[in-house]
C-alpha positions as semicolon CSV with decimal commas, in nm:
position;residue;x (nm);y (nm);z (nm)
1;X;9,243;7,507;9,087
2;X;9,442;7,188;9,131
3;X;9,707;7,411;9,206
4;X;9,809;7,107;9,432
5;X;9,912;6,846;9,160
6;X;10,096;7,071;8,916
7;X;10,340;7,292;9,132
8;X;10,558;7,026;9,139
9;X;10,610;6,963;8,809
10;X;10,707;7,333;8,752
11;X;11,040;7,353;8,881
12;X;11,214;7,336;8,521
13;X;11,042;7,481;8,249
14;X;11,222;7,282;7,999
15;X;10,976;6,986;8,088
16;X;10,666;7,190;8,109
17;X;10,611;7,203;7,703
18;X;10,515;7,537;7,741
19;X;10,465;7,745;7,434
20;X;10,293;8,064;7,531
21;X;10,594;8,356;7,645
22;X;10,471;8,675;7,763
23;X;10,719;8,946;7,845
24;X;10,621;9,221;8,062
25;X;10,651;9,575;7,897
26;X;10,820;9,435;7,617
27;X;10,597;9,530;7,300
28;X;10,856;9,501;7,079
29;X;10,923;9,157;7,127
30;X;10,591;8,970;6,977
31;X;10,592;9,105;6,702
32;X;10,840;8,876;6,546
33;X;10,614;8,543;6,607
34;X;10,429;8,428;6,342
35;X;10,177;8,141;6,301
36;X;10,125;7,932;5,970
37;X;9,766;7,925;5,889
38;X;9,809;7,751;5,556
39;X;10,037;7,739;5,276
40;X;10,227;8,007;5,283
41;X;10,010;8,189;5,453
42;X;10,134;8,320;5,775
43;X;9,914;8,564;6,058
44;X;10,032;8,720;6,441
45;X;10,065;8,438;6,704
46;X;9,996;8,756;6,946
47;X;9,675;8,968;6,891
48;X;9,587;9,256;6,978
49;X;9,296;9,359;7,172
50;X;9,076;9,379;6,922
51;X;8,727;9,213;6,901
52;X;8,518;9,096;6,608
53;X;8,237;8,916;6,623
54;X;8,051;9,061;6,261
55;X;8,063;8,832;6,022
56;X;8,054;9,064;5,726
57;X;8,230;9,388;5,571
58;X;8,081;9,595;5,325
59;X;8,280;9,434;5,042
60;X;8,272;9,087;5,151
61;X;7,862;9,083;5,200
62;X;7,711;8,998;4,876
63;X;7,933;8,722;4,822
64;X;7,932;8,540;5,175
65;X;7,566;8,603;5,198
66;X;7,473;8,484;4,891
67;X;7,681;8,144;4,986
68;X;7,591;8,092;5,303
69;X;7,190;8,128;5,142
70;X;7,292;7,887;4,922
71;X;7,444;7,616;5,114
72;X;7,051;7,532;5,184
73;X;6,987;7,227;5,006
74;X;6,615;7,399;4,962
75;X;6,723;7,721;4,762
76;X;6,965;7,481;4,569
77;X;6,656;7,276;4,475
78;X;6,439;7,636;4,404
79;X;6,759;7,765;4,149
80;X;6,790;7,449;3,982
81;X;6,432;7,398;3,916
82;X;6,434;7,771;3,740
83;X;6,698;7,687;3,558
84;X;6,552;7,381;3,393
85;X;6,248;7,589;3,344
86;X;6,413;7,843;3,136
87;X;6,498;7,597;2,911
88;X;6,219;7,589;2,620
89;X;6,217;7,238;2,547
90;X;6,094;7,141;2,904
91;X;5,946;7,406;3,039
92;X;5,611;7,376;3,188
93;X;5,610;7,762;3,364
94;X;5,745;8,044;3,235
95;X;6,061;8,065;3,448
96;X;6,027;8,424;3,611
97;X;5,695;8,249;3,780
98;X;5,960;8,059;4,008
99;X;6,275;8,311;3,981
100;X;5,979;8,642;4,157
101;X;5,988;8,430;4,453
102;X;6,324;8,307;4,526
103;X;6,506;8,628;4,495
104;X;6,232;8,767;4,763
105;X;6,321;8,479;4,993
106;X;6,697;8,554;4,927
107;X;6,624;8,948;5,020
108;X;6,413;8,870;5,346
109;X;6,721;8,664;5,457
110;X;6,980;8,907;5,329
111;X;6,763;9,218;5,487
112;X;6,741;9,038;5,819
113;X;7,139;8,927;5,806
114;X;7,238;9,283;5,753
115;X;7,041;9,414;6,076
116;X;7,175;9,158;6,298
117;X;7,521;9,248;6,154
118;X;7,501;9,633;6,152
119;X;7,437;9,534;6,568
120;X;7,716;9,318;6,557
121;X;7,932;9,583;6,433
122;X;7,800;9,881;6,690
123;X;7,815;9,643;6,981
124;X;8,240;9,588;6,857
125;X;8,287;9,906;6,828
126;X;8,136;10,013;7,175
127;X;8,330;9,752;7,315
128;X;8,665;9,843;7,180
129;X;8,660;10,184;7,273
130;X;8,603;10,107;7,637
131;X;8,868;10,276;7,828
132;X;9,133;10,159;8,030
133;X;9,439;10,271;8,221
134;X;9,778;10,144;8,038
135;X;10,112;10,130;8,159
136;X;10,275;10,367;7,892
137;X;10,672;10,458;7,999
138;X;10,667;10,561;8,366
139;X;10,253;10,678;8,411
140;X;9,976;10,500;8,391
141;X;9,698;10,647;8,032
142;X;9,423;10,622;7,968
143;X;9,338;10,408;7,623
144;X;9,100;10,214;7,434
145;X;9,072;9,824;7,542
146;X;9,165;9,824;7,115
147;X;9,478;9,890;7,183
148;X;9,590;9,658;7,414
149;X;9,846;9,398;7,353
150;X;9,990;9,127;7,520
151;X;10,267;9,160;7,783
152;X;10,095;9,538;7,861
153;X;10,042;9,660;8,232
154;X;9,714;9,764;8,329
155;X;9,514;9,914;8,674
156;X;9,131;9,854;8,690
157;X;8,973;10,021;8,939
158;X;8,680;9,891;9,154
159;X;8,343;9,820;8,934
160;X;8,585;9,772;8,628
161;X;8,534;9,517;8,376
162;X;8,814;9,317;8,312
163;X;8,896;9,423;7,930
164;X;9,157;9,077;7,919
165;X;9,248;8,782;8,034
166;X;9,545;8,904;8,332
167;X;9,777;8,822;8,538
168;X;9,693;8,984;8,863
169;X;10,059;9,146;9,016
170;X;9,889;9,365;9,289
171;X;9,554;9,525;9,443
172;X;9,519;9,765;9,769
173;X;9,334;9,449;9,926
174;X;9,577;9,328;10,235
175;X;9,790;9,025;10,088
176;X;9,690;9,172;9,730
177;X;9,338;9,023;9,708
178;X;9,146;9,081;9,458
179;X;8,752;9,019;9,426
180;X;8,564;8,954;9,130
181;X;8,248;8,888;8,966
182;X;8,210;8,649;8,672
183;X;7,852;8,650;8,606
184;X;7,863;8,743;8,284
185;X;8,109;8,428;8,253
186;X;7,955;8,157;8,460
187;X;7,668;8,314;8,541
188;X;7,729;8,274;8,878
189;X;7,624;8,546;9,118
190;X;7,868;8,498;9,471
191;X;8,228;8,668;9,452
192;X;8,526;8,515;9,397
193;X;8,883;8,602;9,517
194;X;9,193;8,557;9,284
195;X;9,562;8,630;9,440
196;X;9,860;8,790;9,358
197;X;10,154;8,617;9,400
198;X;10,326;8,719;9,735
199;X;10,663;8,813;9,506
200;X;10,518;9,091;9,335
201;X;10,301;9,164;9,571
202;X;10,590;9,279;9,762
203;X;10,782;9,374;9,526
204;X;10,579;9,603;9,285
205;X;10,486;9,861;9,482
206;X;10,476;10,197;9,285
207;X;10,440;10,258;8,980
208;X;10,791;10,318;8,919
209;X;10,894;9,939;9,028
210;X;10,533;9,882;8,740
211;X;10,740;10,015;8,499
212;X;11,071;9,783;8,548
213;X;10,911;9,498;8,608
214;X;11,114;9,260;8,387
215;X;10,920;8,917;8,408
216;X;10,833;8,663;8,198
217;X;10,532;8,464;8,187
218;X;10,558;8,057;8,047
219;X;10,207;7,925;7,993
220;X;9,948;7,734;7,790
221;X;9,836;7,801;7,482
222;X;9,426;7,979;7,479
223;X;9,215;7,747;7,580
224;X;8,887;7,668;7,686
225;X;8,897;7,589;7,992
226;X;8,805;7,884;8,208
227;X;8,869;7,686;8,551
228;X;9,187;7,544;8,466
229;X;9,563;7,753;8,418
230;X;9,872;7,604;8,429
231;X;10,187;7,844;8,412
232;X;10,522;7,994;8,575
233;X;10,649;8,322;8,604
234;X;11,014;8,400;8,600
235;X;11,135;8,722;8,778
236;X;11,494;8,811;8,943
237;X;11,645;8,465;8,840
238;X;11,379;8,322;9,050
239;X;11,034;8,036;8,913
240;X;10,699;8,093;9,077
241;X;10,376;7,846;8,996
242;X;10,033;8,008;8,884
243;X;9,742;7,890;8,856
244;X;9,358;7,990;8,809
245;X;9,363;8,174;9,110
246;X;9,615;8,415;8,952
247;X;9,424;8,519;8,675
248;X;9,141;8,767;8,600
249;X;8,972;8,625;8,286
250;X;8,819;8,887;8,046
251;X;8,471;8,996;8,083
252;X;8,431;8,940;8,553
253;X;8,386;9,264;8,712
254;X;8,618;9,371;8,992
255;X;8,448;9,440;9,321
256;X;8,509;9,561;9,651
257;X;8,891;9,655;9,560
258;X;9,001;9,907;9,496
259;X;9,208;9,944;9,288
260;X;9,403;9,636;9,136
261;X;9,734;9,594;8,839
262;X;9,728;9,321;8,584
263;X;9,917;9,187;8,303
264;X;9,775;9,088;8,013
265;X;9,848;8,713;7,924
266;X;9,580;8,676;7,636
267;X;9,397;8,950;7,406
268;X;9,143;8,998;7,098
269;X;9,002;8,678;7,008
270;X;9,249;8,418;7,162
271;X;9,120;8,455;7,517
272;X;9,022;8,156;7,771
273;X;8,664;8,100;7,869
274;X;8,303;7,948;7,731
275;X;8,334;8,262;7,423
276;X;8,683;8,261;7,375
277;X;8,826;7,909;7,302
278;X;8,840;7,694;6,994
279;X;8,544;7,460;7,115
280;X;8,315;7,768;7,269
281;X;8,105;7,608;7,513
282;X;7,749;7,731;7,582
283;X;7,708;7,912;7,920
284;X;7,456;7,619;8,090
285;X;7,749;7,345;8,008
286;X;8,010;7,513;8,174
287;X;7,805;7,615;8,466
288;X;7,751;7,164;8,508
289;X;8,135;7,088;8,498
290;X;8,254;6,961;8,753
291;X;8,497;7,109;8,875
292;X;8,812;6,974;9,075
293;X;8,952;7,103;9,350
294;X;9,315;7,047;9,564
295;X;9,339;6,841;9,870
296;X;9,302;6,980;10,218
297;X;9,643;7,114;10,326
298;X;9,831;7,045;9,981
299;X;10,025;7,329;9,825
300;X;9,794;7,490;9,586
301;X;9,487;7,439;9,815
302;X;9,345;7,813;9,895
303;X;9,027;7,810;10,137
304;X;8,722;7,995;9,910
305;X;8,495;7,788;10,171
306;X;8,675;7,912;10,479
307;X;8,415;8,193;10,564
308;X;8,242;8,496;10,462
309;X;8,195;8,844;10,515
310;X;7,919;9,032;10,579
311;X;7,878;9,137;10,173
312;X;7,864;8,713;10,142
313;X;8,169;8,717;10,007
314;X;8,370;8,405;9,990
315;X;8,669;8,536;10,200
316;X;9,015;8,334;10,228
317;X;9,192;8,238;10,587
318;X;9,460;8,503;10,420
319;X;9,187;8,797;10,448
320;X;9,247;8,864;10,785
321;X;9,637;8,911;10,760
322;X;9,798;9,275;10,724
323;X;10,028;9,352;10,421
324;X;10,115;9,685;10,286
325;X;9,930;9,773;9,950
326;X;10,021;9,842;9,620
327;X;10,083;10,165;9,419
328;X;9,808;10,410;9,437
C-alpha cells in the first residue's frame, strides 16, 4: 500500500535514508553491528528471534517487584506512617499493628505478580520452541523459532504461522501469491494476499538457487506501522522496489498456499505491527486506522478488491495468469 507514491523515489538508495540492511544467507555479517543504549553500554542491532514478555527473573523478582509496589503512593504513605510509629516519642500505636497489614498486602500482590509472570515464561517457552524450516547450507532443516536470525531463508507450509517478518521470495501459487490470515494481528478475518517480486519468482525455483541467493534488502527501521513498508532489493546489479504487499508479518497464518519461502527482515522483539513496535497500538485503534490506498492505474496498484473466489478470498487479477511454481 502506498507503493505508487514511493516506487518512483527508490531509484537510488543513497537518497532514501534507509538504515536497515539485510543480506540473504550471510549469517556472520550482522554480528559487527552494535547499537548504543547509554554511555558505554552497547547491544546488538540485529536481534535473534527469541521473544521475552516475562518481567522478572529468579534474581530480579524480589527487588523489582518491591520497587514497582512502592511506586504506589499508598504504599509509600503507609511505610512513612510505620516509620513514624516506630519512634517512641511520637508513637500512638504499636508499629506492628500497621506493619503486619502492609506486609500481607505486599505478599498478596507479589504472589499475584509471580503467578502472572510464570504464565508469561511458559508462553514464551512454547512460542520460542515452535518448529520451522530454515535453510542451512543447501537444504532446509527443522529448527526452532528462537534459532531464526535476520537474513535466514524460511520455508512455510499451509496453515503455518509466520515466525518473523519475512520478505516473500516465492510460493507454489501462480505468480508467487501467498494468502494469509491476519486475525491474530488486526482482528480481520478476510484472507489477504501477498505477492513475491517477479524477479525472485522466476529465478528462485529450487533449493540450490535459494542457497545461492545473495540479495540485499535496504529498508526502514522497525516501527509499529503495520500497514506501510518501503524498501528496495538489490540483486544481480538491479534494484527492485518493495512495499507492504511483499511482506509477511509475524503472527499471520498461511492459508490456501501449499508452500512459500521468505527472507527474515525483522526478528525477535524488533518487529513491525501493533504488538512489537516501540509505541504499540491497541488492536481497536489499529483496526480504525485509515490506510491510504494507491490510485487506480498507479504503478503500485494491486486490485485486491477486483474479485473474490469461491472461498471468499480477495483475489487479484494476476491470480488468473499461470506461472511456474517455486521449488519443492
